[in-house]
N, C-alpha and C positions, 0 to 999 in steps of 0.2 A: 206548147213546146215547139222548139224550132230545130231544123236541121236533122231530122231523124230519117235516115236513109234506108232503103231496102236493098236487097241484094239478090243476085242470081248466081246459083252455083250448080255443079254437076252432081245430082244425087245418085243413089244406087240404080235408078232406072236407066242411067246412061246417057241422058241428054241434058238440055240446059233448063228444063222445067223442074223447080224445086217445090215439091208437093207440100211440104211442111211449112215453107214461107208463105205459099198460097193460102194455107189454111189460117195461119196466124195473122195474115194481112186482113183476112175477113173478120176473125173472131178476137183479135188481140191476143194478150196473154191468156193461155188456156188455164182453166181452173176446175178442179174436181177430184175425182179418186175412183178407186175400185168399187164396183157395185155388184153385189152378189144376190140378184133378185130370186134365185132359185132357192134361197134360204127362207123366203117370205111368201105370204099370200098376196093376192091381187089387190086387196084393200090397202095393204102397206105400200105396194108399189105407187098407187095414186098419191098416197100421203107423201112418199119420198120425193116424187117429182115436184109437188108443190113446195116442199121444204128446200129442195135444191134450187129452185127458181129464186126463192127468197134469199138464199145464201149467195147468190151470184155464180153458182155452178154453171159452167159452159160445156164440160166434157166429162164423161164417165167411161171407165174401162169395164166392159161387160163380157161375161162368158169365160173368164180365165179357168174357172173350176167347174165347168158345166158339162163335162164329157158324160158323166153317168146320167145326167138329166136329158141330154140329147140322145143318148144311146143307152137305154136301161139294160139291154141285153144285146148280144152280138147281132149286127145287122138291123136292129129295130131303130126307128127315128121318132123322137118326140120333139118337135120344134114349135108347135102352136103357142107354147107359153112365151118363147122368145119373140114371136111375132108381136104379141101384145105388149111386151116390155119396150120394144123398139118403137112402136107406135106411140106409146105413152111419152117416152122420152122426146121423140120428135115433135109431138104436139106441144110439149113444154119448152121447146126451143133449146134442147140440150143435145149436144153432139155426142157421138158414141165411137170410142175406140174399141172395135170388136175384136176379141181374142180368138185364136184357134185354141180349142180347149184341151190341148195335147200335154200339158204340164204334168197332169195327175190322172193317169189312166183309171177306169173303174176296176173294182175287184175282180170282175169277171175276166179281164185280160190276164192278169197275173195268175189267176186260178187255172184258166185253160191253157195258158201259154207261159209256164214258169221260166222259160228261157228269155222272156222280156224282162225279168227282174234283175236288178243290178247285183253284182257280186264284189265283195270287198277283197283287198289284197291277201287276206288270210283264208279266203275261200268260202266265207259265209254268204249265203244268199239272203238278200234283204227282201222282206215280204211287203205285200200291200197292207193297207190299213193306215197309212200316213199320207205322204204325198211324194212326188218326184221319183216314183218307184219304177224306173225304166232304165234300160241299158241303151245308150245312144247308137250302138251297132246292131242292135236286135232288129232283124228283118221283120219279124212278126209285129213288134211294136211300131215300126216305121210304116209298115202297110196299113195297120189299123189307124195310125194317126193321120196318114194321107187320106184315107177314106173319109173319116169324119170331117177333115179340113175341107176336102172338095165339096161335100154336101153343105157344110155351114157357108162357105164362101158362094157357092152357086145360088143358095137361097137369099143371101143377104147383101150380096154386092150391089143389087139395085135399090136397096132400101135407103131413103134419103137421110136417115138418122146417122148411118155409118159414114164417119168422116176420116177415120184412121184404122189401121190394121195392127194387131198385136200378136206376134207369133210366139206361142208358148208362154213361159213365164220363168224368169230367172234361170236360164239354161246354165247348168252347172253339174251335171251328172257325170259320174265316172264309174267305169266297171272293168273288172279284171276276169270276166268269164271267158269261156272258150270261144264264143262267137266274137267277142271283142278281140281276143287273141289273133283269130283268123284275120279280122279287118286290120289289126295292127301290122300283121305280116304283109298284107296287100299294100298298105301305106308305105312300109319300108321298102318294098320292091319298087314302088314308084320313085322313092327318094333316092335309093342307092343303085338300082338296077340289078345288081348280082350280089351273091353272098360274100364273095371275096372283098368287094368294096365295103359291104356292111362290116365285116370283121376288122378291116383296116380303120374304118371310121370309129368303131367302138373300141379299138385296142384290145381285142379279146385274147391276145397271148397272155395277158395278166391273169393269173390265177387259173390258167389252163382252161379258160372259158371260150375257146374258139368253136364256132358253129359249124357242123358239117352238113346240116340240112336246114331248110327254112322252117321245117316242122319243129325243130328244136327251140326256136325263138319264141319266148313268151313275155307277157307283161311283167313289170316288176313286182311280182307277188312276194309274199313273205318268204325270206330266206334266212339261213343260219347267221349270216353276217352282212356286211355292207354289200349293196348291189352296184352293178356297173353304172357309174354316173352318166355315161353317154346314153345307155339304154333308158334310164330315168328321164333324161331330158327330152328324148325322142318321144317317149310315151306321153309326156305332158303335151308336146306339140300335137301328137295324133289325137289326144282327147279333145283338145281345143278344136281341131279340124273336124272331128266327128260331130261335135255339137254344132259346128257351123253348118255341116251338111244337114243336120236335122232342121236347122232354121231355113236353109236355102231350099229345101225340098217344098216346105209349106209356104215360103215367101214366093216361090215360083208359081204355085197354084194361084195365089192371090193376084199376082201381076198378070197372069195369063187370062184371068177372068174379069178383074175390075177394070173396065174401060175408062172409068173416070180418074184413074191413076192417083188414088189417095195414098198418103204415106204409109209405109210399112216399116214396122220396127219390132224390137224386143227389148226387154228391160235388162240393162247391165246392173252390176253390183259393185260399183266402184272399183277399187283395187282388188279385184277377185282373183284368187290364186290359180283357179282351174282353167281359165280362159284367157287367152291373149287377145284382148279387145282390139289392139292395134291391128291384128291380122284380119279382123272383121270390118276394116274400114269401108270398104265398098259394098257392103251387104245391107246397111240399113239407111233409110231415107232421112232419118233423124236419130241421133244418139239420145237414148233414154236411160235414166239411171234410178236406182233405189238407193235411199240414203237414210240410214238409222244410226246417227252418232249417239254415243253413250252419254247420257246426261250427267254421269259422274265423272266424265273425263275433263279435266281442266283445259286440255288442249283441243277440245272438239271443234272450235271455230276454225283454227288454222288447219286442222286435219281435214275438215269439210271443205274449206276453201281449195286446198290441194286437189282433192277429188273432183271438185267442180271445174277446176282449171284442166284437169285431165279430160273431162267429158267434153268441154269445149274444143280442146285440142284434137280429140279423136274425130270430131267432125270438121277438121280443118278450119276452125274458128267460127264456124256457123253456130247459130243458136241451137241449144240442146233442149232436153226436157227433164225435169224432175218427176218421174213417174210414180214413185212411192216415197212416203216418209210417215211419220206418225204425228198425230196432233198432240199426244202426250206420251203415255207409257207404252212399251212394247211387251212381248210375252216370251222372248227367246233368251233373256239373260236371267241369271239366278236371282237378281235383286233388281227389279225394274222401276227405276226412279221416274217420277212424272215430270212434266215440264209445264210451265204456265202458258196460257195463251199468248202472252207477250213474247216469250221465248220461241214459241211455235211460229209466230209471225216473223220474228226476227230471222229464224233459219230459212224461212220460205223466201223472204226478201233478199237474203244473202245469195240464194241461188239465181234470182233475177239479176242481182248485181254482177254476177259472174257468167252471165249469158243465157240463162234459161228462159225460154218462152213458154214454158208450161209448168204449173205448180199443182201437183196432184198428191193424194194421201192414199194409204191403205188404212181403212176403207171408209165408205160413206156411213153405213149404219153398223154399229157394234154388234157382232155375232152373239146370239144367245148360247150357241152350242159349239162344240168342237174345241180344238186346242187353243184357238185364238180368241176365246170368249172374253178374255180380259185385255186384249189389245185395244188401245184407244181407238176412236173413230171420229169422223166429222160430226156424226150425230150419235152421242153417247147413249148408254142404257137409260140414263135419267132423262133423256129427251132434249128438246130444244131450249128449255128454260135452264140453261147451264153455261158456266163461264167458258167451257170449251167450245160450245156451239156459237156463243156470241163472238168468240174470237175467230171462228171460222167465217162468220158473216162480215166481220170487220175485214179480214183478209180478202174476202171477195170484193169488197168496196175499194180496197187498196189497189188490187190488181187491175180493176176496171179503170182506175184513175191513171194507171201506168200503161194503158193499152198501147200508147204511141212508142213505147220502148221496143216493142216486139220487132225483131228483124235487125236490130242494131248490133254492133260488134264492140269488143274491147280491143284496144291497141297495146301491144306488149313489146318491150325491148329486151326481155330476158326469156331464155328457154332453159328447161331442165330436162336432161336426157334420162329417160327411164326406159327400161327394157325388161319385159316379162322373163326373157331367158336368163338374164342376169339375176332377177329375183328368184327364179326357180333353182338356178345353180348355186346360189349362195345358201340355200336352205338344205343342201345335200349333206350326207354324211361324209366324214373324212377330211374336212377342211381344217385349216389351223385352229379355228374356234367356231363354236356354234351360237356365239353371242353377236355375230354380225348379221343383220338382216337388211336387205336392200331397201325395203319399204321403210323400215324404222329410220334408217340413215337418211333416206330421201325426205322424210318428214322433219328431221332435225335441221337439214340445210335449207328447207323451204320456210320454216317458221320465221327467221329474220326477215325474209322477203315479205311475208304477209304482214308482219308488224310495221314495216316501212311503207306499206300501202302500194306494193308493187305486184301486179298480177303477172303470171308467167304462162307460157305455153309449155306443155309437157309433151315432148316429142321423142321418138325413138332414134337410135343411131342411124345415120344416113339421111335424116331429114334435111331439108334446105335450111341453112343457118343464116342466110344472107340478111334476113330482116332484124337480126338480133345483135345487140352490142355485147352482151354477156351470156355465156352459157355455163351452166353448172352440171357436173356429172358426179353426183355424190357416191354412187356405188355401181359403176359400169364394169362389173367383173368379166362379163363376155363381151369381147370386141373383135370384129373382123377387120382385115386389112383395108377394104374399100372405105367404110365409114371412118376408120381411123385416119386414112389419107385425107378425107374430106375435111375432117376436124382440124388436122394440122394445117391445111391450106387455108382454112377459114381464120385461124389464129394468125398465120403469116400475113394475112390481108388486113389485119387490124383488130381482130376480135379479142375479147377477153375470156379466159377459160379458167374455171376453178374445178379441180379434180380431187375426189375424196379417196381414202384408202381402198386397197384391193380393186384398183382400176386396171383394166386390160390384162387381167391375169390368165384368162382362158380363151380358147376358140369356141366355135359354135357346138363343138362336140364335148365341151367341158374339159378338154385336154389342156394341161398347163403349157403355156408358151415358154420354151427354153430361152435363157438369157436373163439379163438384168431388167427387172420390171420397172415401169410398165413398157414392155418390149416395144409395142407399136407406137408408143408416144414418149419414149425417153428423150428423143431429140427436142421435142416441143417443150417439155417441162424442165429440161437441163438437169435432171436428177435421176438417179437409178437406184434400184434396190436389190438386195441379195437375200434377204430372209424376212418372213413374216413373223411377228413377235407377239403372241398373246401375253398379256401382262398379268402379274400377280394382283391379288385384291387391293393391295395398298398402292398400286400403279407406279408411275415413274414421274419424276420431275421434269418440268419444261420451263425454260427461261424465254421471256418474250417482252421486249421493250422495257427491260429493267425489272420486270415482275416474274415471279415464279408461280406456277400452278401444277397440278397433278393431272396427267393423262391416265385414263384407266381403260381396261378391257383389251385394247389392241393397238399395236404400233408396228412400224416397218423399219428395218435397218437400211437406211438410205445413204448414198454418197453424192455429194455436189459434183455435177458435171457441167458447170457453167452457170447454174442458178445461184441466186442469193438466198442465204438462210435467213428466214424471218423469225423462226423460233427454233431452239436447239434443246435436246435432251440434256439433263444435267446429272443424272446419276445411273447406276447400273451398267449393264453391258452396252447400252446405247449412249452413254455420256459422250458429248461432244458431236454426236450425229445430228443432221438436220431433222426437224419435226414438221415444219411448214417452210415451203420454199416459194420463190417468185422468180420467173425467168422471162426475159424479153425474147420473143421469137418472131423475126420478121418485123412487121409493123404492129404486132400484137403482144399479148402478155399472157403467160400461163402460171397458175398457181397450183401447188401440189400439197396435199395435206396427208402426212404420213402417220396419223394417229387419230384416235377418237378424242376429240376435244370436249371440254366441259361446255355446256350451253352458253355461258356468257362469253367464253373466248371464241366459240364458233360464231356467235352473233357479232362480235367485234371484227372478226376476219371478214364475214360477208359484208358488213358495212364498209370496211376498207376497200374490198374488191368492187363493190358498187360505186364507191366514190371515184376510184381510179378509172372505171369504165365509163363514168359520166352518166350513170343512171340514178335518177332521183325519184323518190316517192312523189305522189301527187300533192300531198300536204306535209310540210316539214313538221318534225317534232310531234308526231302523232301521240296522243295520250294512249297509255297501255290498254290493250284490248279493244281499241277502235279501229275499225276496218274501213277503208276507203277505196272505192273503185270508180272508174269512169267508163260508162258504156254509152257510145255515141256521144251526144252532147249533154249527157245526164250524169250527175255525180251522186253516188250513193254513199252515205255515212251511216255506218252501223255500230252501235255501242254493245259489244259483247261482255262488258264487265258488269259487275254487280253494283256499280256506283255511277252516279251522274258524272258526266264529263264536260269540260268546257273546251270549245275550239274557236280560235280567232276567226271571225267572219271574213276578214281580208284574206286569210290563207285559202278558205273555201272558195271564195270568188276567184282568186287566182287560178285554182285548179280547173275552173270552168272555162278559162281562156282556151282558144284553139291551140292545138299542139304546134309547135314552131314550124314543123315541117308542112303545115297546112297551107302556108302562103308562099308568095315568091321569095326568093333569097333576099335577106336583109329586111324582110318586112316583119312587123310585130303588131299583133292585134291589140287594140286599146284595152285597158283594164276593164273587166266586167265590174259594173257598178251596182248590180242588184240581181237577186235570184229569188225564185219562188220554189217553195216545197210543194211538189206535186201531190203529196199525200194530205197536207192540211191546208194549202193555200197560203201559208205564212210567207211573209216577204222578208228577205235579208237584204240590207243595203250596206254600202261602204260609207258609213257616216262618221266613223271615228276609229282611230287605231285600237282603242280599248274594247270595241264591241266584240262580243263572243257569243256563240251559239251554245245554249244549254241543252245537253242531250241526256235525257234520263236513261237509267239502266235498261237494257234490252229494248231500246227505241231506235228508230231509223228516221232519217230525212233523206229525201230524194230531190235534188236541186237541179233546176235548169235556169238559164239565164232569162232574166226579165228585161225586155227591151222597153225603152221609153214609149 
């Protein structure tokens, strides 16, 4: 493989050393999964290491749920067993991602310190006996968690098996208890300074809810009717920050102790509603994600691709890591469909195609006991002589063949604006409709991009937009003046912008901006609105290019202020008003969508916007459910359909040509004449216009140019 470059970036440690890049430069694409040796005897450990080696496993996460084994009672320490585990793994050539065991405290902590247990919004105290049973603001929990973290890190930082650190697990706890209330008030004092400023920011004259004392301020617990939306939004921010502090405390212990500067991370959960991962940008050395798409979801491939684009974007374009997924069935859905080894392989290689340098599963060996005993694993209950485990071994060989991909990046011309605050705010009570969800809208606008073979960066408002030709903001409900001005300037400078409904409605406190919406961007889009219009079940007619269709759920009453109407409402109170508009703004162009469009019309609109912005997919006329991405100088082609697909070889070879911007002005690289599939060694050549690549269902080819 040629032209695979490495990169140097600034990680959480604050200098130019990229610890994760250094690890993958040595080991290639990381492969493995969670390993829970505390559930097994030593003879099983020995067997596991041998089977891991045979499967091509290079990394396992150990110690996630080991707190009770390390500390069977307060202050006691039992670590000899972990000494043996790490020794065996190191002898087997398997690297360890060692976790702080703080995600699930032992029962003794909750029993002796009930104040560590989380409390729901209705006042119910959740008990131990499951997992994640802690309040992020509990001083007793954080003290105990730091104590065990310090001892684990001090003992194992020198161990050669340890190559990564994993803080906690799926940090996502929320609590409404009194200790959290006190911490929330401290957070609010830091944010607003004094009570008068808080009252103004929250608009507390409404419903006579003005606070006379800080002690009166409480989390958004269960109340007789709707709660203050500004309070709710700030409590979500506080909860995200509280979890980040839990992470930071333990990460600081690791970084102060580990002189070898191995990467520190924790596992995200995709578009997780309780944590604003964008605000954690500087806290992890590598973004790591857990991904469990529903096998019954026909849109799982595009939904997963969007999440993977988010993970890559959260790391500033650097490679990320798929920390958890399932080889087959999970145990947390009411009806857990299995997936074939081919589908599991496809989903893993999709992550690599979108920038992941590590592919891991939960878990290595299927658990015999506990709630996850029917969760699939790399080594099933039936043992290694199974289709699932043979698939695991095949994937290990695939990842070894793709080792040179590690460290390379994707190039994108399109950005999607997504903001956790907008997502949170559109889920509040008291909006015109509860049928508009920012994440669902984002997925609808993203799918046409995915089908066209266009990777995107998912960025927050205020991000640098200069690298992009096109920006989509499907549901940017909350928008502040500074990022709005930057967005307007970017369009005026030649950018193309597509805005969805409910854009720029509110400020950071969830207060509605007075004036014709979108107030901060009305000049950019050349259209303005006066009323939000939830639609009856039979919807409203829309005329577009001589055709009529029905828009359902939601629309907006808009007026043209210089823009061109692309589509117009045809009946009801909105008859004659614009539904979709297009406006020239400076050297750029802005589109505004004032309705929820049917999927086919939304896809047609996105295709038109792409065409006018000069953005094209890597391969023209992609067959349905075939995904194409280019990472470095490697082209991934993935067939997510249930049928075989045919792709012209010439189109694939053209997609391997260097981007036009790679050479001097006016230069054009000669056509690529041949490519090799890195997974099979098969050769593709440009021998005839009719030549086609036959791609079976759930299969993947990974192509790089073959030079004479």
